[in-house]
Z-matrix of the N, CA and C atoms (Angstrom, degrees):
N
C 1 1.509
C 2 1.463 1 108.60
N 3 1.384 2 113.51 1 138.51
C 4 1.463 3 124.70 2 175.01
C 5 1.451 4 112.07 3 -71.38
N 6 1.428 5 119.99 4 122.22
C 7 1.447 6 122.42 5 177.04
C 8 1.493 7 110.33 6 -88.30
N 9 1.321 8 117.47 7 -23.01
C 10 1.461 9 120.23 8 172.62
C 11 1.567 10 109.37 9 -148.70
N 12 1.171 11 115.63 10 165.10
C 13 1.460 12 123.18 11 -172.29
C 14 1.552 13 109.76 12 -60.75
N 15 1.242 14 124.94 13 125.71
C 16 1.360 15 126.43 14 173.53
C 17 1.530 16 110.61 15 -77.32
N 18 1.304 17 113.34 16 146.99
C 19 1.471 18 119.87 17 177.38
C 20 1.540 19 112.77 18 -66.49
N 21 1.337 20 122.96 19 122.49
C 22 1.362 21 124.65 20 170.26
C 23 1.551 22 112.61 21 -117.82
N 24 1.390 23 112.73 22 135.70
C 25 1.464 24 118.79 23 -175.71
C 26 1.507 25 107.99 24 -111.82
N 27 1.359 26 118.88 25 140.17
C 28 1.329 27 127.95 26 166.86
C 29 1.516 28 111.45 27 -120.58
N 30 1.277 29 116.94 28 -172.32
C 31 1.491 30 118.53 29 -178.12
C 32 1.545 31 112.64 30 -57.98
N 33 1.420 32 112.79 31 -40.59
C 34 1.419 33 118.86 32 -176.81
C 35 1.448 34 118.49 33 -119.10
N 36 1.435 35 115.95 34 -4.52
C 37 1.447 36 115.78 35 -170.28
C 38 1.647 37 111.15 36 -131.63
N 39 1.263 38 110.27 37 154.71
C 40 1.455 39 118.70 38 167.75
C 41 1.542 40 107.68 39 -115.34
N 42 1.272 41 115.62 40 122.12
C 43 1.482 42 122.75 41 171.46
C 44 1.401 43 104.46 42 -94.24
N 45 1.410 44 119.52 43 121.30
C 46 1.435 45 121.03 44 176.08
C 47 1.442 46 111.28 45 -136.97
N 48 1.371 47 118.55 46 177.60
C 49 1.455 48 119.62 47 179.41
C 50 1.486 49 112.62 48 -70.46
N 51 1.317 50 118.45 49 154.34
C 52 1.459 51 120.70 50 168.44
C 53 1.473 52 115.09 51 -64.20
N 54 1.322 53 118.33 52 152.98
C 55 1.478 54 117.35 53 177.10
C 56 1.577 55 103.27 54 -142.76
N 57 1.336 56 111.26 55 162.12
C 58 1.521 57 119.56 56 -176.16
C 59 1.542 58 106.20 57 -56.68
N 60 1.312 59 120.02 58 -36.52
C 61 1.455 60 121.90 59 -173.10
C 62 1.528 61 108.48 60 -71.02
N 63 1.398 62 122.27 61 -8.52
C 64 1.457 63 122.43 62 173.74
C 65 1.484 64 115.08 63 -81.34
N 66 1.394 65 119.15 64 6.27
C 67 1.365 66 118.03 65 -175.08
C 68 1.558 67 115.31 66 -67.68
N 69 1.427 68 117.52 67 -37.47
C 70 1.446 69 115.49 68 -178.10
C 71 1.547 70 110.67 69 -68.36
N 72 1.349 71 114.97 70 -38.85
C 73 1.472 72 123.06 71 172.73
C 74 1.578 73 116.08 72 -56.27
N 75 1.331 74 107.76 73 -47.47
C 76 1.518 75 113.32 74 179.64
C 77 1.610 76 107.39 75 -66.10
N 78 1.360 77 115.80 76 -38.53
C 79 1.496 78 118.45 77 176.81
C 80 1.475 79 106.33 78 -54.39
N 81 1.259 80 116.86 79 -54.94
C 82 1.543 81 120.65 80 -174.68
C 83 1.567 82 108.47 81 -57.92
N 84 1.234 83 117.97 82 -44.04
C 85 1.495 84 121.64 83 -178.51
C 86 1.669 85 105.91 84 -64.34
N 87 1.286 86 119.94 85 -61.28
C 88 1.427 87 121.59 86 -172.96
C 89 1.582 88 118.55 87 -79.96
N 90 1.308 89 114.04 88 -2.93
C 91 1.468 90 115.38 89 169.03
C 92 1.613 91 110.96 90 -106.33
N 93 1.308 92 112.46 91 7.51
C 94 1.555 93 113.35 92 175.34
C 95 1.466 94 109.22 93 -89.05
N 96 1.444 95 119.27 94 127.99
C 97 1.456 96 118.87 95 178.64
C 98 1.547 97 114.20 96 -57.82
N 99 1.380 98 122.91 97 -24.78
C 100 1.426 99 123.18 98 178.97
C 101 1.514 100 106.33 99 -63.83
N 102 1.359 101 120.42 100 -43.68
C 103 1.507 102 121.84 101 -179.18
C 104 1.479 103 110.58 102 -65.79
N 105 1.215 104 116.92 103 -48.40
C 106 1.540 105 121.14 104 -172.52
C 107 1.405 106 118.63 105 -82.16
N 108 1.309 107 121.40 106 -9.32
C 109 1.499 108 123.91 107 -173.84
C 110 1.505 109 108.31 108 -61.68
N 111 1.396 110 122.68 109 -35.95
C 112 1.391 111 118.52 110 178.34
C 113 1.586 112 112.24 111 -104.29
N 114 1.364 113 116.30 112 -1.98
C 115 1.450 114 119.82 113 -169.86
C 116 1.648 115 99.93 114 -120.81
N 117 1.156 116 121.57 115 97.71
C 118 1.507 117 126.62 116 175.64
C 119 1.519 118 111.82 117 78.76
N 120 1.339 119 124.24 118 -26.49
C 121 1.456 120 128.16 119 169.01
C 122 1.488 121 111.93 120 97.84
N 123 1.449 122 115.75 121 -22.33
C 124 1.469 123 113.95 122 -176.21
C 125 1.600 124 105.19 123 -131.75
N 126 1.337 125 115.67 124 158.65
C 127 1.394 126 120.98 125 178.03
C 128 1.607 127 107.44 126 -69.04
N 129 1.298 128 112.01 127 148.43
C 130 1.460 129 117.57 128 173.78
C 131 1.468 130 114.68 129 -81.55
N 132 1.291 131 118.52 130 152.61
C 133 1.470 132 124.60 131 178.43
C 134 1.543 133 104.36 132 -84.44
N 135 1.252 134 116.00 133 172.02
C 136 1.533 135 121.06 134 -174.91
C 137 1.544 136 107.76 135 -65.62
N 138 1.360 137 124.31 136 -35.96
C 139 1.366 138 125.77 137 177.60
C 140 1.498 139 112.02 138 -59.84
N 141 1.511 140 112.05 139 -52.31
C 142 1.439 141 115.56 140 178.67
C 143 1.572 142 112.91 141 -58.83
N 144 1.322 143 123.49 142 -34.84
C 145 1.366 144 123.84 143 177.38
C 146 1.472 145 110.17 144 -69.54
N 147 1.275 146 120.78 145 -38.27
C 148 1.399 147 122.07 146 -178.99
C 149 1.498 148 111.09 147 -65.95
N 150 1.407 149 117.85 148 -44.36
C 151 1.376 150 117.77 149 -176.92
C 152 1.610 151 110.36 150 -72.16
N 153 1.340 152 118.59 151 -21.50
C 154 1.458 153 127.72 152 175.32
C 155 1.507 154 102.49 153 -67.60
N 156 1.290 155 124.55 154 -49.74
C 157 1.424 156 127.69 155 179.31
C 158 1.468 157 110.97 156 -60.20
N 159 1.265 158 120.45 157 -46.46
C 160 1.469 159 125.41 158 178.73
C 161 1.590 160 107.71 159 -60.17
N 162 1.298 161 116.28 160 -47.16
C 163 1.451 162 123.64 161 -178.28
C 164 1.453 163 110.19 162 -58.47
N 165 1.416 164 118.80 163 -42.95
C 166 1.448 165 121.81 164 -173.79
C 167 1.407 166 108.95 165 -68.24
N 168 1.319 167 122.52 166 -40.45
C 169 1.531 168 124.75 167 174.60
C 170 1.486 169 110.71 168 -68.05
N 171 1.328 170 118.32 169 -40.54
C 172 1.540 171 123.40 170 -172.55
C 173 1.551 172 111.99 171 -68.27
N 174 1.306 173 117.67 172 -25.87
C 175 1.435 174 116.48 173 -175.94
C 176 1.525 175 111.39 174 -66.55
N 177 1.241 176 118.77 175 -39.65
C 178 1.504 177 122.30 176 -175.83
C 179 1.490 178 113.25 177 -55.74
N 180 1.384 179 125.94 178 -52.36
C 181 1.455 180 122.42 179 177.51
C 182 1.498 181 112.80 180 -65.30
N 183 1.316 182 121.06 181 -25.50
C 184 1.463 183 124.62 182 -172.33
C 185 1.519 184 105.39 183 -90.94
N 186 1.285 185 122.06 184 -42.91
C 187 1.473 186 125.53 185 -168.18
C 188 1.608 187 112.71 186 -109.96
N 189 1.289 188 113.99 187 -18.87
C 190 1.536 189 115.64 188 -173.09
C 191 1.591 190 117.56 189 74.60
N 192 1.396 191 108.94 190 13.93
C 193 1.488 192 117.28 191 172.01
C 194 1.475 193 105.96 192 -161.61
N 195 1.285 194 115.14 193 168.44
C 196 1.600 195 120.06 194 179.34
C 197 1.490 196 105.20 195 174.49
N 198 1.295 197 113.67 196 -162.03
C 199 1.470 198 121.71 197 179.77
C 200 1.574 199 114.40 198 -90.51
N 201 1.300 200 114.97 199 160.97
C 202 1.471 201 126.59 200 -177.57
C 203 1.515 202 103.99 201 -117.60
N 204 1.359 203 117.57 202 156.55
C 205 1.380 204 124.13 203 157.45
C 206 1.509 205 115.24 204 -83.86
N 207 1.326 206 125.76 205 132.51
C 208 1.370 207 122.56 206 179.08
C 209 1.539 208 109.44 207 -98.75
N 210 1.211 209 120.12 208 124.22
C 211 1.477 210 124.96 209 -175.31
C 212 1.431 211 113.17 210 -132.15
N 213 1.307 212 120.30 211 148.64
C 214 1.416 213 125.27 212 -176.45
C 215 1.616 214 108.30 213 -73.05
N 216 1.214 215 114.93 214 126.87
C 217 1.602 216 116.04 215 -176.77
C 218 1.456 217 108.38 216 -65.15
N 219 1.291 218 120.71 217 -32.55
C 220 1.506 219 122.79 218 -171.32
C 221 1.548 220 112.14 219 -79.55
N 222 1.385 221 111.11 220 -42.88
C 223 1.487 222 115.69 221 -175.73
C 224 1.567 223 115.75 222 -104.24
N 225 1.408 224 113.81 223 -23.78
C 226 1.415 225 116.82 224 -172.06
C 227 1.501 226 113.78 225 83.62
N 228 1.378 227 117.92 226 9.64
C 229 1.432 228 119.25 227 -176.22
C 230 1.533 229 109.81 228 -74.79
N 231 1.267 230 118.20 229 143.70
C 232 1.478 231 125.10 230 175.15
C 233 1.473 232 107.40 231 -73.07
N 234 1.216 233 115.90 232 125.75
C 235 1.567 234 126.80 233 -179.68
C 236 1.425 235 117.44 234 -113.86
N 237 1.288 236 113.32 235 -11.05
C 238 1.594 237 116.34 236 178.79
C 239 1.447 238 108.06 237 146.35
N 240 1.416 239 117.41 238 -161.37
C 241 1.393 240 123.19 239 -177.70
C 242 1.489 241 108.51 240 -159.23
N 243 1.294 242 116.97 241 163.35
C 244 1.405 243 122.05 242 -178.44
C 245 1.540 244 110.41 243 170.02
N 246 1.300 245 111.39 244 164.65
C 247 1.583 246 120.07 245 178.31
C 248 1.459 247 111.88 246 156.14
N 249 1.283 248 120.24 247 -141.03
C 250 1.405 249 127.56 248 -168.18
C 251 1.615 250 107.88 249 -113.16
N 252 1.306 251 117.14 250 140.62
C 253 1.426 252 119.55 251 176.53
C 254 1.578 253 110.91 252 -154.46
N 255 1.312 254 115.59 253 161.84
C 256 1.449 255 121.22 254 164.70
C 257 1.567 256 105.68 255 -113.89
N 258 1.362 257 114.86 256 108.92
C 259 1.364 258 124.48 257 -175.58
C 260 1.570 259 113.38 258 -91.80
N 261 1.354 260 115.31 259 -14.53
C 262 1.540 261 119.55 260 -176.47
C 263 1.532 262 110.90 261 45.12
N 264 1.349 263 119.33 262 55.97
C 265 1.366 264 125.24 263 -179.08
C 266 1.585 265 115.75 264 -82.31
N 267 1.350 266 113.83 265 -4.24
C 268 1.403 267 119.17 266 178.45
C 269 1.578 268 111.04 267 75.07
N 270 1.303 269 112.82 268 27.02
C 271 1.519 270 117.40 269 173.51
C 272 1.564 271 111.15 270 -105.69
N 273 1.369 272 107.62 271 119.68
C 274 1.475 273 117.36 272 -178.21
C 275 1.533 274 105.68 273 -61.48
N 276 1.335 275 115.13 274 131.20
C 277 1.527 276 124.51 275 -179.17
C 278 1.523 277 114.32 276 89.10
N 279 1.382 278 114.26 277 3.19
C 280 1.449 279 118.93 278 173.36
C 281 1.540 280 115.55 279 -124.70
N 282 1.259 281 114.89 280 -34.51
C 283 1.436 282 118.13 281 -174.77
C 284 1.479 283 115.60 282 -71.41
N 285 1.392 284 121.84 283 -12.77
C 286 1.361 285 127.71 284 -178.46
C 287 1.604 286 113.62 285 -103.72
N 288 1.317 287 111.51 286 7.69
C 289 1.563 288 119.79 287 179.95
C 290 1.352 289 111.03 288 -135.21
N 291 1.351 290 124.56 289 155.05
C 292 1.508 291 120.90 290 169.93
C 293 1.384 292 115.63 291 -64.07
N 294 1.354 293 112.95 292 133.86
C 295 1.479 294 121.88 293 -176.59
C 296 1.641 295 106.59 294 -93.46
N 297 1.259 296 116.63 295 141.62
C 298 1.480 297 124.18 296 177.10
C 299 1.603 298 106.89 297 -108.27
N 300 1.289 299 112.60 298 130.77
C 301 1.490 300 120.41 299 -178.90
C 302 1.541 301 113.59 300 -140.14
N 303 1.221 302 122.98 301 149.13
C 304 1.393 303 126.82 302 172.63
C 305 1.500 304 115.54 303 -154.40
N 306 1.281 305 117.10 304 159.17
C 307 1.389 306 126.37 305 179.52
C 308 1.490 307 108.33 306 -152.52
N 309 1.320 308 122.13 307 132.92
C 310 1.427 309 126.34 308 174.91
C 311 1.501 310 114.20 309 -121.51
N 312 1.374 311 115.16 310 146.74
C 313 1.511 312 117.48 311 -177.28
C 314 1.546 313 104.94 312 -61.72
N 315 1.384 314 115.36 313 153.92
C 316 1.495 315 115.05 314 178.70
C 317 1.494 316 118.01 315 -54.95
N 318 1.309 317 119.04 316 -32.42
C 319 1.410 318 125.92 317 172.36
C 320 1.481 319 118.61 318 -61.57
N 321 1.204 320 116.10 319 -29.40
C 322 1.519 321 130.17 320 -176.42
C 323 1.502 322 109.57 321 -84.14
N 324 1.376 323 121.63 322 -22.18
C 325 1.442 324 118.41 323 -171.20
C 326 1.624 325 112.20 324 -82.41
N 327 1.350 326 108.72 325 152.73
C 328 1.354 327 118.57 326 -177.75
C 329 1.541 328 120.20 327 77.56
N 330 1.240 329 113.27 328 17.46
C 331 1.396 330 124.73 329 -178.23
C 332 1.532 331 115.19 330 -113.92
N 333 1.364 332 117.75 331 3.76
C 334 1.457 333 121.39 332 -175.66
C 335 1.488 334 114.28 333 78.86
N 336 1.413 335 119.79 334 2.77
C 337 1.423 336 121.49 335 -174.54
C 338 1.593 337 112.10 336 -70.63
N 339 1.343 338 116.56 337 -34.76
C 340 1.402 339 121.81 338 173.22
C 341 1.521 340 117.31 339 -58.18
N 342 1.345 341 110.24 340 -45.08
C 343 1.480 342 120.38 341 175.81
C 344 1.601 343 108.38 342 -58.58
N 345 1.357 344 114.96 343 -50.60
C 346 1.373 345 124.27 344 -179.35
C 347 1.544 346 112.51 345 -55.14
N 348 1.381 347 116.26 346 -51.00
C 349 1.369 348 122.15 347 -175.16
C 350 1.482 349 112.29 348 -70.03
N 351 1.373 350 117.90 349 -44.34
C 352 1.419 351 121.06 350 -178.56
C 353 1.473 352 115.09 351 -78.30
N 354 1.345 353 118.34 352 -17.96
C 355 1.464 354 122.19 353 164.05
C 356 1.436 355 113.20 354 -59.14
N 357 1.362 356 116.41 355 -49.50
C 358 1.454 357 122.38 356 177.08
C 359 1.535 358 112.47 357 -64.82
N 360 1.269 359 116.60 358 -38.82
C 361 1.516 360 118.99 359 176.29
C 362 1.523 361 112.27 360 -59.65
N 363 1.422 362 113.39 361 -45.09
C 364 1.380 363 116.76 362 -176.58
C 365 1.522 364 112.84 363 -71.33
N 366 1.285 365 115.72 364 -35.62
C 367 1.534 366 122.08 365 173.34
C 368 1.522 367 107.27 366 -55.55
N 369 1.334 368 117.09 367 -56.64
C 370 1.427 369 124.83 368 174.17
C 371 1.369 370 111.91 369 -45.98
N 372 1.385 371 119.40 370 -54.81
C 373 1.484 372 122.99 371 -177.15
C 374 1.490 373 113.31 372 -58.40
N 375 1.385 374 113.30 373 -39.28
C 376 1.549 375 112.88 374 -176.75
C 377 1.506 376 110.14 375 -65.50
N 378 1.392 377 113.86 376 -32.85
C 379 1.531 378 118.53 377 -177.48
C 380 1.519 379 107.82 378 -79.28
N 381 1.283 380 126.56 379 -30.76
C 382 1.459 381 126.66 380 -157.18
C 383 1.505 382 117.40 381 -127.73
N 384 1.414 383 119.39 382 -5.22
C 385 1.368 384 116.74 383 -177.21
C 386 1.643 385 106.28 384 -125.43
N 387 1.238 386 107.23 385 131.52
C 388 1.505 387 113.37 386 -168.56
C 389 1.580 388 104.11 387 -90.39
N 390 1.364 389 117.99 388 80.69
C 391 1.332 390 127.74 389 178.11
C 392 1.540 391 114.63 390 -139.08
N 393 1.273 392 122.55 391 135.33
C 394 1.444 393 124.57 392 176.93
C 395 1.520 394 115.10 393 -62.41
N 396 1.446 395 110.94 394 -33.81
C 397 1.412 396 117.57 395 -177.09
C 398 1.549 397 109.54 396 -153.29
N 399 1.319 398 113.28 397 169.64
C 400 1.580 399 118.76 398 174.99
C 401 1.629 400 96.41 399 -127.99
N 402 1.398 401 104.63 400 167.18
C 403 1.486 402 113.23 401 178.08
C 404 1.501 403 108.22 402 -139.68
N 405 1.335 404 115.62 403 165.76
C 406 1.459 405 122.97 404 174.85
C 407 1.491 406 109.03 405 -150.05
N 408 1.275 407 115.92 406 152.94
C 409 1.551 408 119.47 407 173.06
C 410 1.622 409 109.46 408 -117.39
N 411 1.229 410 114.70 409 137.86
C 412 1.546 411 115.73 410 179.15
C 413 1.518 412 108.19 411 -142.21
N 414 1.352 413 111.79 412 142.97
C 415 1.312 414 119.38 413 -179.39
C 416 1.641 415 108.88 414 -65.58
N 417 1.316 416 118.03 415 135.35
C 418 1.564 417 113.08 416 -172.21
C 419 1.472 418 111.63 417 -65.08
N 420 1.268 419 121.64 418 -18.78
C 421 1.462 420 120.24 419 176.16
C 422 1.595 421 115.04 420 -84.62
N 423 1.315 422 121.99 421 -1.68
C 424 1.347 423 131.97 422 -178.75
C 425 1.496 424 107.01 423 -87.13
N 426 1.238 425 115.67 424 67.89
C 427 1.588 426 121.15 425 176.44
C 428 1.544 427 116.86 426 -56.01
N 429 1.235 428 121.32 427 -42.73
C 430 1.469 429 118.47 428 173.63
C 431 1.512 430 112.51 429 -62.00
N 432 1.262 431 121.66 430 -43.17
C 433 1.453 432 115.16 431 171.73
C 434 1.438 433 125.50 432 -67.07
N 435 1.371 434 111.77 433 -29.69
C 436 1.370 435 122.41 434 170.17
C 437 1.507 436 113.63 435 -60.72
N 438 1.421 437 113.57 436 -42.82
C 439 1.500 438 119.85 437 179.90
C 440 1.506 439 110.04 438 -68.46
N 441 1.337 440 114.28 439 -37.17
C 442 1.531 441 117.82 440 179.23
C 443 1.485 442 106.74 441 -69.49
N 444 1.161 443 126.36 442 -43.54
C 445 1.550 444 132.24 443 176.16
C 446 1.577 445 106.38 444 -47.03
N 447 1.330 446 112.20 445 -50.76
C 448 1.429 447 118.68 446 -168.30
C 449 1.498 448 107.79 447 -70.29
N 450 1.422 449 114.88 448 -36.32
C 451 1.530 450 119.55 449 174.59
C 452 1.504 451 110.88 450 -59.85
N 453 1.379 452 115.45 451 -32.94
C 454 1.496 453 118.29 452 -172.92
C 455 1.561 454 108.17 453 -92.11
N 456 1.356 455 117.73 454 13.83
C 457 1.409 456 121.54 455 172.74
C 458 1.569 457 116.20 456 79.34
N 459 1.483 458 115.96 457 11.91
C 460 1.482 459 120.54 458 172.96
C 461 1.479 460 107.96 459 -74.03
N 462 1.268 461 110.82 460 144.29
C 463 1.614 462 116.79 461 173.60
C 464 1.424 463 106.62 462 -123.28
N 465 1.338 464 117.28 463 152.15
C 466 1.454 465 121.16 464 172.69
C 467 1.535 466 111.52 465 -70.08
N 468 1.367 467 114.37 466 139.20
C 469 1.508 468 118.37 467 177.07
C 470 1.567 469 108.86 468 -122.25
N 471 1.270 470 116.43 469 -22.60
C 472 1.515 471 117.67 470 -175.71
C 473 1.560 472 106.01 471 -167.83
N 474 1.315 473 108.13 472 164.33
C 475 1.466 474 120.26 473 177.16
C 476 1.581 475 110.16 474 -129.06
N 477 1.442 476 113.66 475 64.39
C 478 1.415 477 113.90 476 -179.03
C 479 1.620 478 113.29 477 -79.05
N 480 1.369 479 114.89 478 179.77
C 481 1.444 480 123.50 479 177.57
C 482 1.560 481 107.47 480 -90.95
N 483 1.251 482 118.36 481 142.06
C 484 1.565 483 121.78 482 168.46
C 485 1.530 484 107.45 483 -141.38
N 486 1.255 485 115.57 484 123.31
C 487 1.451 486 123.97 485 -178.82
C 488 1.607 487 105.90 486 53.88
N 489 1.320 488 115.18 487 45.91
C 490 1.349 489 124.89 488 169.79
C 491 1.442 490 110.76 489 65.91
N 492 1.279 491 121.05 490 23.08
C 493 1.534 492 126.76 491 173.25
C 494 1.451 493 110.41 492 -130.95
N 495 1.368 494 117.68 493 146.98
C 496 1.525 495 121.01 494 177.23
C 497 1.550 496 106.06 495 -66.40
N 498 1.340 497 114.77 496 145.18
C 499 1.510 498 122.53 497 164.58
C 500 1.410 499 110.99 498 -138.98
N 501 1.372 500 118.36 499 159.40
C 502 1.479 501 122.75 500 175.23
C 503 1.579 502 101.49 501 -97.95
N 504 1.403 503 108.16 502 128.28
C 505 1.504 504 119.27 503 163.72
C 506 1.433 505 112.46 504 -93.25
N 507 1.263 506 115.38 505 132.97
C 508 1.470 507 124.73 506 -177.07
C 509 1.627 508 110.60 507 -124.18
N 510 1.310 509 115.43 508 144.31
C 511 1.431 510 119.42 509 167.79
C 512 1.493 511 115.32 510 -123.04
N 513 1.306 512 115.95 511 148.18
C 514 1.469 513 118.82 512 170.30
C 515 1.510 514 105.24 513 -131.46
N 516 1.338 515 115.00 514 130.70
C 517 1.538 516 126.18 515 169.75
C 518 1.477 517 105.55 516 -66.54
N 519 1.474 518 109.63 517 142.58
C 520 1.391 519 111.89 518 172.09
C 521 1.535 520 110.39 519 -69.14
N 522 1.351 521 115.16 520 171.78
C 523 1.506 522 116.85 521 -175.64
C 524 1.527 523 110.34 522 -64.77
N 525 1.321 524 117.42 523 -28.26
C 526 1.400 525 120.13 524 -176.79
C 527 1.495 526 112.80 525 -86.19
N 528 1.395 527 112.88 526 -4.60
C 529 1.482 528 119.03 527 -179.85
C 530 1.488 529 111.54 528 -121.84
N 531 1.281 530 122.31 529 19.35
C 532 1.425 531 123.09 530 175.92
C 533 1.427 532 112.22 531 -60.50
N 534 1.448 533 117.32 532 141.63
C 535 1.346 534 122.48 533 173.57
C 536 1.583 535 108.59 534 89.33
N 537 1.288 536 116.81 535 -14.29
C 538 1.471 537 121.59 536 -175.65
C 539 1.687 538 103.87 537 -91.89
N 540 1.240 539 115.57 538 121.89
C 541 1.405 540 121.33 539 173.21
C 542 1.592 541 116.87 540 -113.10
N 543 1.267 542 118.72 541 140.43
C 544 1.513 543 116.75 542 178.07
C 545 1.448 544 104.57 543 -127.46
């Protein structure tokens, strides 16, 4: 079992564990209206960001998976974060499987970096996480994330409500479970 996030490298990115020193970068990400418009709808306060940072690091020793920081390999710049989690949102069809989530800084959006980062995450999950499938939830108006989910082989399975708003629930079969439907 992984006790902390392993480093993953892509052509342009380094995916690495969260660190206390990421707090200010995480604050900038989660307090920016561009980030939160489709995720919870409102910027997070300092305490919420701090608890998010602690949660991100704390999932690894408890679950053997969790989120990574996405940073530029050339400059070391913080570009966002994402990975696997159990959020226990009370959504049927999501709480019993690992959830995939991501957020990029506004400057990093539209450059294919989310596809690159989440491709590495999903490859890692296929090899290291014992789950038949993963899931994600996306606001129906978040077209870029819906396109990314489709590129990662996620397919819509339902349109439940979450926090009194409609969401799209998607599933992706693990590499070893492709073609299997339940």
